[in-house]
C-alpha atoms as a printed R data frame, in Angstrom:
    type eleno elety resid chain resno       x       y        z
1   ATOM     1    CA   MET     A     1  -3.948 -35.800   70.658
2   ATOM     2    CA   ASP     A     2  -1.308 -37.938   68.960
3   ATOM     3    CA   ALA     A     3   2.197 -36.539   68.589
4   ATOM     4    CA   PRO     A     4   2.928 -35.070   65.151
5   ATOM     5    CA   ILE     A     5   5.187 -36.862   62.684
6   ATOM     6    CA   THR     A     6   7.396 -35.629   59.894
7   ATOM     7    CA   VAL     A     7   6.599 -35.849   56.182
8   ATOM     8    CA   SER     A     8   9.351 -38.416   55.727
9   ATOM     9    CA   GLU     A     9   7.814 -40.589   58.416
10  ATOM    10    CA   LEU     A    10   4.391 -40.327   56.809
11  ATOM    11    CA   VAL     A    11   5.677 -41.207   53.303
12  ATOM    12    CA   SER     A    12   7.687 -44.131   54.755
13  ATOM    13    CA   ALA     A    13   4.579 -45.406   56.514
14  ATOM    14    CA   ILE     A    14   2.584 -45.225   53.275
15  ATOM    15    CA   ARG     A    15   5.373 -47.045   51.432
16  ATOM    16    CA   ARG     A    16   5.409 -49.821   54.020
17  ATOM    17    CA   VAL     A    17   1.642 -50.168   53.692
18  ATOM    18    CA   VAL     A    18   1.749 -50.281   49.902
19  ATOM    19    CA   GLU     A    19   4.660 -52.664   49.735
20  ATOM    20    CA   GLY     A    20   3.083 -54.815   52.475
21  ATOM    21    CA   VAL     A    21   0.140 -55.745   50.259
22  ATOM    22    CA   PRO     A    22   1.135 -58.972   48.443
23  ATOM    23    CA   ASP     A    23  -1.323 -58.472   45.575
24  ATOM    24    CA   TRP     A    24   0.377 -55.160   44.692
25  ATOM    25    CA   GLN     A    25   3.849 -56.617   44.376
26  ATOM    26    CA   ARG     A    26   3.179 -58.784   41.333
27  ATOM    27    CA   VAL     A    27   0.428 -57.219   39.215
28  ATOM    28    CA   TRP     A    28  -0.505 -56.864   35.528
29  ATOM    29    CA   VAL     A    29  -1.913 -53.425   34.648
30  ATOM    30    CA   VAL     A    30  -3.594 -52.543   31.354
31  ATOM    31    CA   GLY     A    31  -3.501 -48.949   30.140
32  ATOM    32    CA   GLU     A    32  -2.292 -46.414   27.592
33  ATOM    33    CA   LEU     A    33   1.168 -44.851   27.681
34  ATOM    34    CA   SER     A    34   1.481 -41.075   27.883
35  ATOM    35    CA   GLY     A    35   4.331 -38.661   28.511
36  ATOM    36    CA   VAL     A    36   6.928 -41.249   27.554
37  ATOM    37    CA   LYS     A    37  10.528 -40.135   28.159
38  ATOM    38    CA   HIS     A    38  13.682 -42.130   27.535
39  ATOM    39    CA   HIS     A    39  16.446 -40.996   29.865
40  ATOM    40    CA   THR     A    40  20.088 -41.022   28.840
41  ATOM    41    CA   SER     A    41  20.664 -43.582   31.574
42  ATOM    42    CA   GLY     A    42  18.499 -46.019   29.667
43  ATOM    43    CA   HIS     A    43  15.496 -45.830   32.012
44  ATOM    44    CA   TRP     A    44  11.987 -45.232   30.634
45  ATOM    45    CA   TYR     A    45   9.581 -42.906   32.466
46  ATOM    46    CA   PHE     A    46   5.898 -42.683   31.535
47  ATOM    47    CA   THR     A    47   2.312 -42.395   32.703
48  ATOM    48    CA   LEU     A    48  -0.050 -45.357   32.453
49  ATOM    49    CA   LYS     A    49  -3.671 -44.233   32.161
50  ATOM    50    CA   ASP     A    50  -7.207 -45.247   31.268
51  ATOM    51    CA   GLN     A    51 -10.448 -43.268   30.923
52  ATOM    52    CA   SER     A    52 -10.628 -42.153   34.565
53  ATOM    53    CA   ALA     A    53  -7.247 -42.592   36.284
54  ATOM    54    CA   GLN     A    54  -3.511 -42.605   35.804
55  ATOM    55    CA   ILE     A    55  -0.349 -43.706   37.582
56  ATOM    56    CA   ARG     A    56   3.298 -42.891   37.023
57  ATOM    57    CA   GLY     A    57   5.538 -45.725   35.900
58  ATOM    58    CA   VAL     A    58   9.217 -46.485   35.419
59  ATOM    59    CA   LEU     A    59  11.028 -49.197   33.471
60  ATOM    60    CA   PHE     A    60  14.645 -49.513   34.520
61  ATOM    61    CA   ARG     A    61  17.448 -50.047   32.042
62  ATOM    62    CA   ARG     A    62  18.086 -53.691   32.919
63  ATOM    63    CA   ASP     A    63  14.438 -54.546   32.141
64  ATOM    64    CA   ALA     A    64  14.241 -52.213   29.139
65  ATOM    65    CA   LEU     A    65  16.791 -54.367   27.318
66  ATOM    66    CA   ASN     A    66  13.995 -56.908   26.789
67  ATOM    67    CA   LEU     A    67  11.734 -54.457   24.897
68  ATOM    68    CA   SER     A    68  10.887 -55.540   21.360
69  ATOM    69    CA   GLU     A    69  10.331 -51.897   20.313
70  ATOM    70    CA   PRO     A    70  10.674 -48.471   21.941
71  ATOM    71    CA   LEU     A    71   7.819 -47.171   24.066
72  ATOM    72    CA   LYS     A    72   5.824 -44.233   22.676
73  ATOM    73    CA   ASP     A    73   2.798 -42.133   23.508
74  ATOM    74    CA   GLY     A    74  -0.586 -43.636   22.715
75  ATOM    75    CA   MET     A    75   0.644 -47.215   22.887
76  ATOM    76    CA   ALA     A    76  -1.784 -49.594   24.614
77  ATOM    77    CA   VAL     A    77   0.203 -51.964   26.826
78  ATOM    78    CA   MET     A    78  -0.088 -54.543   29.571
79  ATOM    79    CA   ALA     A    79   2.630 -53.813   32.147
80  ATOM    80    CA   TYR     A    80   3.822 -56.203   34.834
81  ATOM    81    CA   GLY     A    81   5.444 -54.882   37.996
82  ATOM    82    CA   ARG     A    82   5.003 -53.802   41.580
83  ATOM    83    CA   VAL     A    83   3.425 -50.774   43.231
84  ATOM    84    CA   GLY     A    84   5.675 -48.600   45.369
85  ATOM    85    CA   VAL     A    85   6.126 -45.073   46.733
86  ATOM    86    CA   PHE     A    86   8.977 -42.806   45.642
87  ATOM    87    CA   GLU     A    87   9.873 -41.117   48.895
88  ATOM    88    CA   ARG     A    88  11.533 -38.039   47.412
89  ATOM    89    CA   ASP     A    89   8.272 -36.636   45.971
90  ATOM    90    CA   GLY     A    90   5.765 -38.908   47.711
91  ATOM    91    CA   GLN     A    91   4.392 -40.235   44.421
92  ATOM    92    CA   THR     A    92   2.899 -43.680   44.126
93  ATOM    93    CA   GLN     A    93   4.220 -45.338   40.994
94  ATOM    94    CA   LEU     A    94   4.422 -48.618   39.188
95  ATOM    95    CA   TYR     A    95   7.856 -50.198   38.919
96  ATOM    96    CA   VAL     A    96   7.536 -52.150   35.663
97  ATOM    97    CA   SER     A    97   9.668 -55.122   34.705
98  ATOM    98    CA   ARG     A    98   7.850 -56.330   31.576
99  ATOM    99    CA   VAL     A    99   5.762 -54.613   28.901
100 ATOM   100    CA   ARG     A   100   3.497 -56.222   26.315
101 ATOM   101    CA   ASP     A   101   2.274 -54.153   23.354
102 ATOM   102    CA   MET     A   102  -1.511 -54.366   22.920
103 ATOM   103    CA   GLY     A   103  -1.702 -52.090   19.906
104 ATOM   104    CA   ARG     A   104  -2.797 -48.485   19.624
105 ATOM   105    CA   GLY     A   105  -4.661 -46.951   22.565
106 ATOM   106    CA   SER     A   106  -8.383 -46.294   22.324
107 ATOM   107    CA   GLN     A   107  -7.976 -42.602   23.154
108 ATOM   108    CA   ASP     A   108  -5.373 -42.216   20.438
109 ATOM   109    CA   LEU     A   109  -7.697 -43.873   17.929
110 ATOM   110    CA   GLU     A   110 -10.595 -41.636   18.936
111 ATOM   111    CA   LEU     A   111  -8.391 -38.566   18.533
112 ATOM   112    CA   GLU     A   112  -7.288 -39.689   15.069
113 ATOM   113    CA   GLN     A   113 -10.892 -40.310   14.012
114 ATOM   114    CA   LEU     A   114 -11.916 -36.854   15.259
115 ATOM   115    CA   LYS     A   115  -8.981 -35.291   13.446
116 ATOM   116    CA   ARG     A   116  -9.968 -36.996   10.183
117 ATOM   117    CA   ARG     A   117 -13.617 -35.951   10.519
118 ATOM   118    CA   LEU     A   118 -12.807 -32.309   11.237
119 ATOM   119    CA   TYR     A   119 -10.340 -32.259    8.352
120 ATOM   120    CA   GLU     A   120 -13.019 -33.518    5.977
121 ATOM   121    CA   GLU     A   121 -15.303 -30.712    7.183
122 ATOM   122    CA   GLY     A   122 -12.612 -28.184    6.238
123 ATOM   123    CA   LEU     A   123 -11.724 -26.928    9.729
124 ATOM   124    CA   PHE     A   124  -8.006 -27.383    9.087
125 ATOM   125    CA   SER     A   125  -7.799 -26.381    5.417
126 ATOM   126    CA   ARG     A   126  -9.346 -22.898    5.269
127 ATOM   127    CA   PRO     A   127  -7.092 -19.981    4.188
128 ATOM   128    CA   LYS     A   128  -5.171 -18.635    7.147
129 ATOM   129    CA   ARG     A   129  -5.992 -15.035    8.056
130 ATOM   130    CA   PRO     A   130  -3.098 -12.554    8.305
131 ATOM   131    CA   LEU     A   131  -2.294 -11.002   11.660
132 ATOM   132    CA   PRO     A   132  -2.621  -7.218   12.073
133 ATOM   133    CA   LEU     A   133   0.662  -5.356   11.802
134 ATOM   134    CA   ILE     A   134  -0.049  -3.341   14.942
135 ATOM   135    CA   PRO     A   135  -3.006  -4.738   16.919
136 ATOM   136    CA   GLN     A   136  -5.220  -2.513   19.025
137 ATOM   137    CA   ALA     A   137  -5.169  -5.085   21.806
138 ATOM   138    CA   VAL     A   138  -4.181  -8.727   22.341
139 ATOM   139    CA   ALA     A   139  -6.609 -11.213   23.882
140 ATOM   140    CA   VAL     A   140  -5.025 -14.042   25.888
141 ATOM   141    CA   VAL     A   141  -7.048 -17.162   26.654
142 ATOM   142    CA   THR     A   142  -5.089 -19.151   29.216
143 ATOM   143    CA   SER     A   143  -4.830 -19.985   32.899
144 ATOM   144    CA   ASN     A   144  -4.752 -17.046   35.277
145 ATOM   145    CA   THR     A   145  -2.074 -18.710   37.383
146 ATOM   146    CA   GLY     A   146   0.033 -20.486   34.778
147 ATOM   147    CA   ALA     A   147   3.472 -19.521   33.545
148 ATOM   148    CA   ALA     A   148   2.083 -18.994   30.024
149 ATOM   149    CA   ARG     A   149   0.235 -15.839   31.101
150 ATOM   150    CA   HIS     A   150   3.358 -14.386   32.692
151 ATOM   151    CA   ASP     A   151   5.521 -15.218   29.676
152 ATOM   152    CA   ILE     A   152   3.071 -13.649   27.238
153 ATOM   153    CA   GLN     A   153   2.641 -10.438   29.222
154 ATOM   154    CA   THR     A   154   6.388 -10.128   29.748
155 ATOM   155    CA   VAL     A   155   7.234 -10.533   26.063
156 ATOM   156    CA   ILE     A   156   4.490  -8.159   24.892
157 ATOM   157    CA   GLY     A   157   5.483  -5.551   27.470
158 ATOM   158    CA   ARG     A   158   9.087  -5.758   26.327
159 ATOM   159    CA   ARG     A   159   8.369  -5.693   22.593
160 ATOM   160    CA   TYR     A   160   5.594  -3.076   22.583
161 ATOM   161    CA   PRO     A   161   5.271  -1.115   25.841
162 ATOM   162    CA   GLY     A   162   1.744   0.073   26.462
163 ATOM   163    CA   MET     A   163   0.069  -2.584   24.298
164 ATOM   164    CA   ALA     A   164  -3.247  -3.593   25.879
165 ATOM   165    CA   VAL     A   165  -3.367  -7.256   26.954
166 ATOM   166    CA   ILE     A   166  -6.845  -8.562   27.819
167 ATOM   167    CA   LEU     A   167  -6.779 -11.778   29.837
168 ATOM   168    CA   TYR     A   168  -9.640 -14.265   29.608
169 ATOM   169    CA   PRO     A   169  -8.779 -16.667   32.445
170 ATOM   170    CA   VAL     A   170  -9.778 -20.273   31.832
171 ATOM   171    CA   THR     A   171  -9.217 -23.756   33.179
172 ATOM   172    CA   VAL     A   172  -6.681 -25.413   30.869
173 ATOM   173    CA   GLN     A   173  -6.965 -29.035   32.010
174 ATOM   174    CA   GLY     A   174  -9.548 -31.289   33.531
175 ATOM   175    CA   ARG     A   175 -13.163 -32.030   32.695
176 ATOM   176    CA   ASP     A   176 -14.299 -28.412   33.024
177 ATOM   177    CA   ALA     A   177 -11.563 -27.046   30.769
178 ATOM   178    CA   PRO     A   178 -13.351 -27.338   27.361
179 ATOM   179    CA   VAL     A   179 -16.459 -25.497   28.586
180 ATOM   180    CA   SER     A   180 -14.330 -22.792   30.189
181 ATOM   181    CA   ILE     A   181 -12.281 -22.247   27.020
182 ATOM   182    CA   VAL     A   182 -15.327 -22.179   24.714
183 ATOM   183    CA   GLU     A   183 -17.051 -19.613   26.926
184 ATOM   184    CA   ALA     A   184 -13.955 -17.380   26.897
185 ATOM   185    CA   MET     A   185 -13.568 -17.621   23.121
186 ATOM   186    CA   SER     A   186 -17.189 -16.515   22.702
187 ATOM   187    CA   ARG     A   187 -16.451 -13.303   24.647
188 ATOM   188    CA   VAL     A   188 -13.321 -12.346   22.690
189 ATOM   189    CA   PRO     A   189 -15.150 -10.742   19.684
190 ATOM   190    CA   GLN     A   190 -17.013  -8.421   22.074
191 ATOM   191    CA   GLY     A   191 -13.771  -6.727   23.122
192 ATOM   192    CA   PRO     A   192 -11.312  -4.475   21.294
193 ATOM   193    CA   ALA     A   193  -8.724  -7.193   20.625
194 ATOM   194    CA   ASP     A   194  -7.959  -7.992   16.982
195 ATOM   195    CA   VAL     A   195  -5.689 -10.979   17.646
196 ATOM   196    CA   VAL     A   196  -6.046 -13.880   20.122
197 ATOM   197    CA   ILE     A   197  -3.452 -16.074   21.792
198 ATOM   198    CA   ILE     A   198  -4.834 -19.338   23.141
199 ATOM   199    CA   GLY     A   199  -2.713 -21.908   24.910
200 ATOM   200    CA   ARG     A   200  -0.899 -23.111   27.966
201 ATOM   201    CA   GLY     A   201   2.497 -24.336   29.028
202 ATOM   202    CA   GLY     A   202   3.870 -27.813   28.433
203 ATOM   203    CA   GLY     A   203   2.583 -30.966   30.026
204 ATOM   204    CA   ALA     A   204   1.797 -34.602   29.474
205 ATOM   205    CA   LYS     A   205  -0.479 -35.640   26.642
206 ATOM   206    CA   GLU     A   206  -3.498 -35.969   28.907
207 ATOM   207    CA   ASP     A   207  -2.856 -32.456   30.258
208 ATOM   208    CA   LEU     A   208  -3.390 -31.080   26.753
209 ATOM   209    CA   ALA     A   209  -6.612 -33.030   26.166
210 ATOM   210    CA   ALA     A   210  -8.809 -29.921   26.413
211 ATOM   211    CA   PHE     A   211  -7.165 -28.515   23.306
212 ATOM   212    CA   ASN     A   212  -8.127 -31.667   21.387
213 ATOM   213    CA   ASP     A   213 -11.774 -31.321   22.389
214 ATOM   214    CA   GLU     A   214 -14.113 -30.860   19.432
215 ATOM   215    CA   ARG     A   215 -15.972 -27.984   21.114
216 ATOM   216    CA   VAL     A   216 -12.760 -26.033   21.622
217 ATOM   217    CA   VAL     A   217 -11.596 -26.694   18.048
218 ATOM   218    CA   ARG     A   218 -14.880 -25.388   16.638
219 ATOM   219    CA   ALA     A   219 -14.722 -22.324   18.889
220 ATOM   220    CA   VAL     A   220 -11.257 -21.507   17.538
221 ATOM   221    CA   TYR     A   221 -12.392 -22.098   13.950
222 ATOM   222    CA   GLY     A   222 -15.463 -19.882   14.380
223 ATOM   223    CA   CYS     A   223 -13.670 -16.990   16.073
224 ATOM   224    CA   PRO     A   224 -13.854 -13.882   13.822
225 ATOM   225    CA   VAL     A   225 -10.535 -12.658   15.229
226 ATOM   226    CA   PRO     A   226  -7.245 -14.245   13.997
227 ATOM   227    CA   VAL     A   227  -6.045 -16.889   16.470
228 ATOM   228    CA   ILE     A   228  -2.493 -17.860   17.441
229 ATOM   229    CA   ALA     A   229  -2.269 -21.271   19.111
230 ATOM   230    CA   ALA     A   230   0.505 -21.869   21.640
231 ATOM   231    CA   VAL     A   231  -0.292 -25.167   23.318
232 ATOM   232    CA   GLY     A   232   2.506 -26.980   25.118
233 ATOM   233    CA   HIS     A   233   5.980 -27.196   23.676
234 ATOM   234    CA   GLU     A   234   7.161 -27.314   20.092
235 ATOM   235    CA   ILE     A   235   6.900 -31.106   19.921
236 ATOM   236    CA   ASP     A   236   3.255 -31.031   21.070
237 ATOM   237    CA   THR     A   237   0.609 -30.735   18.354
238 ATOM   238    CA   THR     A   238  -3.098 -30.487   19.160
239 ATOM   239    CA   LEU     A   239  -6.190 -30.053   17.005
240 ATOM   240    CA   VAL     A   240  -6.400 -26.425   18.116
241 ATOM   241    CA   ASP     A   241  -2.973 -25.868   16.522
242 ATOM   242    CA   LEU     A   242  -4.381 -27.132   13.213
243 ATOM   243    CA   ALA     A   243  -7.520 -24.986   13.358
244 ATOM   244    CA   ALA     A   244  -5.760 -21.758   14.365
245 ATOM   245    CA   ASP     A   245  -4.518 -19.168   11.881
246 ATOM   246    CA   LEU     A   246  -0.973 -19.488   13.183
247 ATOM   247    CA   ARG     A   247   0.825 -21.934   15.435
248 ATOM   248    CA   ALA     A   248   3.586 -20.891   17.816
249 ATOM   249    CA   PRO     A   249   5.961 -23.383   19.454
250 ATOM   250    CA   THR     A   250   5.615 -21.702   22.878
251 ATOM   251    CA   PRO     A   251   3.502 -18.966   24.519
252 ATOM   252    CA   SER     A   252   6.512 -16.631   24.436
253 ATOM   253    CA   ALA     A   253   6.882 -17.197   20.694
254 ATOM   254    CA   ALA     A   254   3.150 -16.488   20.257
255 ATOM   255    CA   ALA     A   255   3.599 -13.124   21.972
256 ATOM   256    CA   GLU     A   256   6.464 -12.290   19.611
257 ATOM   257    CA   LEU     A   257   4.252 -13.134   16.630
258 ATOM   258    CA   ALA     A   258   1.288 -11.134   17.947
259 ATOM   259    CA   VAL     A   259   2.992  -7.746   18.301
260 ATOM   260    CA   PRO     A   260   5.890  -6.095   16.473
261 ATOM   261    CA   GLU     A   261   8.918  -4.720   18.273
262 ATOM   262    CA   PHE     A   262   8.296  -1.059   18.959
263 ATOM   263    CA   HIS     A   263  11.903   0.012   18.490
264 ATOM   264    CA   GLN     A   264  12.059  -1.772   15.148
265 ATOM   265    CA   LEU     A   265   8.915   0.090   14.075
266 ATOM   266    CA   LEU     A   266  10.538   3.382   15.013
267 ATOM   267    CA   THR     A   267  13.655   2.441   13.073
268 ATOM   268    CA   TRP     A   268  11.520   1.393   10.098
269 ATOM   269    CA   GLN     A   269   9.560   4.642   10.312
270 ATOM   270    CA   ARG     A   270  12.748   6.725   10.378
271 ATOM   271    CA   THR     A   271  14.127   4.729    7.456
272 ATOM   272    CA   LEU     A   272  10.972   5.313    5.424
273 ATOM   273    CA   ALA     A   273  10.990   9.006    6.318
274 ATOM   274    CA   ASP     A   274  14.611   9.316    5.203
275 ATOM   275    CA   ARG     A   275  13.888   7.472    1.976
276 ATOM   276    CA   LEU     A   276  10.842   9.665    1.316
277 ATOM   277    CA   ASP     A   277  12.857  12.808    2.000
278 ATOM   278    CA   ALA     A   278  15.658  11.627   -0.300
279 ATOM   279    CA   ALA     A   279  13.183  10.696   -3.028
280 ATOM   280    CA   TRP     A   280  11.459  14.084   -2.743
281 ATOM   281    CA   LYS     A   281  14.765  15.934   -2.955
282 ATOM   282    CA   ASN     A   282  15.873  13.870   -5.954
283 ATOM   283    CA   ARG     A   283  12.591  14.556   -7.728
284 ATOM   284    CA   LEU     A   284  12.809  18.266   -6.933
285 ATOM   285    CA   ARG     A   285  16.376  18.353   -8.227
286 ATOM   286    CA   TRP     A   286  15.324  16.526  -11.388
287 ATOM   287    CA   GLU     A   287  12.443  18.936  -12.002
288 ATOM   288    CA   ARG     A   288  14.735  21.910  -11.504
289 ATOM   289    CA   ASP     A   289  17.243  20.486  -13.963
290 ATOM   290    CA   ARG     A   290  14.472  19.816  -16.440
291 ATOM   291    CA   LEU     A   291  13.096  23.356  -16.158
292 ATOM   292    CA   SER     A   292  16.606  24.762  -16.325
293 ATOM   293    CA   GLY     A   293  17.144  22.838  -19.538
294 ATOM   294    CA   TRP     A   294  14.072  24.482  -21.019
295 ATOM   295    CA   THR     A   295  14.895  27.977  -19.802
296 ATOM   296    CA   GLU     A   296  18.467  27.698  -21.072
297 ATOM   297    CA   HIS     A   297  17.332  26.450  -24.464
298 ATOM   298    CA   GLY     A   298  18.326  28.701  -27.352
299 ATOM   299    CA   LEU     A   299  14.755  29.104  -28.577
300 ATOM   300    CA   LEU     A   300  13.576  30.523  -25.263
301 ATOM   301    CA   ARG     A   301  16.622  32.711  -24.800
302 ATOM   302    CA   HIS     A   302  16.374  33.965  -28.452
303 ATOM   303    CA   PRO     A   303  12.763  33.443  -29.560
304 ATOM   304    CA   ASP     A   304  13.393  35.374  -32.802
305 ATOM   305    CA   THR     A   305  15.397  32.341  -33.920
306 ATOM   306    CA   LEU     A   306  12.177  30.327  -34.005
307 ATOM   307    CA   PHE     A   307  10.416  32.952  -36.200
308 ATOM   308    CA   ARG     A   308  13.404  33.693  -38.417
309 ATOM   309    CA   GLU     A   309  13.018  30.430  -40.243
310 ATOM   310    CA   GLN     A   310   9.291  31.031  -40.597
311 ATOM   311    CA   ARG     A   311   9.941  34.481  -42.019
312 ATOM   312    CA   HIS     A   312  12.369  33.039  -44.564
313 ATOM   313    CA   TRP     A   313   9.805  30.497  -45.549
314 ATOM   314    CA   LEU     A   314   7.122  33.175  -45.956
315 ATOM   315    CA   ASP     A   315   9.503  35.310  -48.043
316 ATOM   316    CA   ARG     A   316  10.250  32.393  -50.331
317 ATOM   317    CA   LEU     A   317   6.564  31.632  -50.623
318 ATOM   318    CA   ASP     A   318   5.823  35.281  -51.462
319 ATOM   319    CA   GLU     A   319   8.496  35.266  -54.183
320 ATOM   320    CA   ARG     A   320   7.145  32.056  -55.676
321 ATOM   321    CA   THR     A   321   3.624  33.490  -55.625
322 ATOM   322    CA   GLU     A   322   4.716  36.688  -57.349
323 ATOM   323    CA   ARG     A   323   6.606  34.792  -60.053
324 ATOM   324    CA   ALA     A   324   3.655  32.526  -60.632
325 ATOM   325    CA   TYR     A   325   1.334  35.531  -60.904
326 ATOM   326    CA   GLU     A   326   3.577  37.219  -63.435
327 ATOM   327    CA   ARG     A   327   3.845  34.028  -65.455
328 ATOM   328    CA   VAL     A   328   0.100  33.574  -65.550
329 ATOM   329    CA   LEU     A   329  -0.396  37.240  -66.436
330 ATOM   330    CA   THR     A   330   2.120  37.052  -69.296
331 ATOM   331    CA   GLU     A   331   0.526  33.896  -70.673
332 ATOM   332    CA   SER     A   332  -2.893  35.546  -70.489
333 ATOM   333    CA   ARG     A   333  -1.652  38.577  -72.393
334 ATOM   334    CA   HIS     A   334  -0.222  36.359  -75.141
335 ATOM   335    CA   ILE     A   335  -3.519  34.527  -75.457
336 ATOM   336    CA   LEU     A   336  -5.418  37.812  -75.608
337 ATOM   337    CA   ALA     A   337  -3.092  39.227  -78.289
338 ATOM   338    CA   SER     A   338  -3.529  36.058  -80.328
339 ATOM   339    CA   LEU     A   339  -7.298  36.338  -80.070
340 ATOM   340    CA   GLU     A   340  -7.193  39.995  -81.025
341 ATOM   341    CA   SER     A   341  -5.132  39.187  -84.120
342 ATOM   342    CA   ARG     A   342  -7.601  36.513  -85.183
343 ATOM   343    CA   LEU     A   343 -10.709  38.496  -84.381
344 ATOM   344    CA   PRO     A   344 -10.754  40.654  -87.614
345 ATOM   345    CA   LEU     A   345 -10.777  37.468  -89.652
346 ATOM   346    CA   LEU     A   346 -14.154  36.710  -88.161
347 ATOM   347    CA   ASN     A   347 -15.640  40.062  -89.352
348 ATOM   348    CA   PRO     A   348 -18.346  39.182  -91.993
349 ATOM   349    CA   LYS     A   349 -17.784  42.516  -93.812
350 ATOM   350    CA   LEU     A   350 -14.198  41.759  -94.615
351 ATOM   351    CA   PRO     A   351 -15.030  39.507  -97.644
352 ATOM   352    CA   LEU     A   352 -17.475  42.144  -98.921
353 ATOM   353    CA   GLU     A   353 -14.686  44.684  -98.989
354 ATOM   354    CA   ARG     A   354 -12.841  42.336 -101.311
355 ATOM   355    CA   GLY     A   355 -15.789  42.296 -103.774
356 ATOM   356    CA   TYR     A   356 -17.856  39.376 -102.512
357 ATOM   357    CA   ALA     A   357 -21.641  39.526 -101.921
358 ATOM   358    CA   TYR     A   358 -24.238  37.407 -100.091
359 ATOM   359    CA   VAL     A   359 -27.983  36.784 -100.733
360 ATOM   360    CA   THR     A   360 -30.884  36.862  -98.268
361 ATOM   361    CA   ASP     A   361 -34.575  36.116  -98.649
362 ATOM   362    CA   ARG     A   362 -37.520  38.219  -97.552
363 ATOM   363    CA   SER     A   363 -37.028  37.182  -93.905
364 ATOM   364    CA   GLY     A   364 -33.345  38.140  -93.935
365 ATOM   365    CA   GLN     A   365 -32.152  34.558  -93.847
366 ATOM   366    CA   LEU     A   366 -28.953  33.765  -95.712
367 ATOM   367    CA   VAL     A   367 -29.727  31.785  -98.863
368 ATOM   368    CA   LYS     A   368 -27.438  29.300 -100.585
369 ATOM   369    CA   ARG     A   369 -27.421  29.030 -104.381
370 ATOM   370    CA   SER     A   370 -29.073  25.658 -104.399
371 ATOM   371    CA   ALA     A   371 -31.977  27.045 -102.449
372 ATOM   372    CA   VAL     A   372 -32.819  29.905 -104.874
373 ATOM   373    CA   GLN     A   373 -36.330  29.507 -106.317
374 ATOM   374    CA   TRP     A   374 -37.983  30.872 -109.335
375 ATOM   375    CA   ASN     A   375 -40.015  34.063 -109.254
376 ATOM   376    CA   GLU     A   376 -38.977  34.780 -105.604
377 ATOM   377    CA   PRO     A   377 -37.367  38.091 -104.646
378 ATOM   378    CA   TYR     A   378 -33.902  38.000 -103.033
379 ATOM   379    CA   GLU     A   379 -31.694  40.787 -101.729
380 ATOM   380    CA   ILE     A   380 -28.046  40.853 -102.815
381 ATOM   381    CA   HIS     A   381 -25.681  42.530 -100.407
382 ATOM   382    CA   TRP     A   382 -22.352  44.263 -101.356
383 ATOM   383    CA   ASP     A   383 -19.932  46.278  -99.366
384 ATOM   384    CA   ASP     A   384 -21.417  49.552 -100.548
385 ATOM   385    CA   GLY     A   385 -25.103  48.587 -100.716
386 ATOM   386    CA   SER     A   386 -27.737  46.026 -101.695
387 ATOM   387    CA   LEU     A   387 -30.158  45.245 -104.558
388 ATOM   388    CA   TRP     A   388 -33.443  43.260 -104.743
389 ATOM   389    CA   MET     A   389 -33.646  40.851 -107.636
390 ATOM   390    CA   THR     A   390 -36.036  38.139 -108.800
391 ATOM   391    CA   ARG     A   391 -35.096  35.058 -110.763
392 ATOM   392    CA   VAL     A   392 -37.578  34.814 -113.710
393 ATOM   393    CA   GLU     A   393 -37.920  31.874 -116.040
394 ATOM   394    CA   GLN     A   394 -38.387  33.123 -119.706
395 ATOM   395    CA   GLU     A   395 -40.086  31.522 -122.663
396 ATOM   396    CA   GLY     A   396 -37.970  29.336 -124.787
397 ATOM   397    CA   GLY     A   397 -36.145  27.951 -121.716
398 ATOM   398    CA   GLN     A   398 -34.091  31.064 -121.070
399 ATOM   399    CA   ASN     A   399 -33.482  32.046 -117.475
400 ATOM   400    CA   GLU     A   400 -32.986  35.573 -116.164
């Protein structure tokens, strides 16, 4: 058995092998930039990747002065440099001296096309659902071993002790991640949780690729429970962030949004109770004052005052009625006396007493002088009797 060697010796041996290959010391590499960081020293650090592999790269300050534009994520480039091993962490990386911009990366273009298509379908523009004020339980879809799970449980336990947290462990990066996340999201509605936190901690752009997968985006959109997305850091934006009901900059911030602070709820409850008690006392005091105003009113304390005016009115009405009755009675008496004085004048015997007479025929009908006929008997009436007479025409034209 060969004698063991140290890690440093092994990494140094690998470095000597890598740097001993001439073809790896001057090489052009085509790929897409990801995780670009510009250090204050002027160095550029990034990952150069394609569809199936990636390698870390560095562009030192002296070579970065020749850049025509700053490096950024998603940029497709052709980088020239040498392959080496960084002994401190044992990473193989590309030491770049020149960078040529080849336009936007294919993966970036595909992501933009997917984003546009899902937007046109309405996955990003639906009304956002409100979160429950006090959830029954919080579902967490994240890695079982990641820091995001620990941060979420710690914040929820601090803000609302005793709140149920249901973990749905998933793979958050790699080829199996989308299927794992979709399967977990399908199980969330079967549990008691009424809010979901989905996400992971920060990482390079390719580490967040699962949260840009169309299957995961549709699973978030179709979840009947409100979803809070907490993918990466605040500067990272994925399609899941756009489809969720609420986006949090970090998993810890998502936990703060998911549950209220228990002590604040108690304070709010006490404040509302005090306000309700004060309002009830004010209303009771107002009602007492109002009733006291009625009971102290002069009409209720001396009800005869209310009827005194009515009695006066009735007395005045009685006097007016009596005067009107007397006036009508007096007028009626005057009319009656006038009629009585005129009544004797209508007595038909009164003219007879003064010597007048009237004539009637056989039937007792009053006869006028012009209606008297010859040889007909008529009765002449006087005050003291009557006499039948006949008007006879005599010979020689004499009348009797």
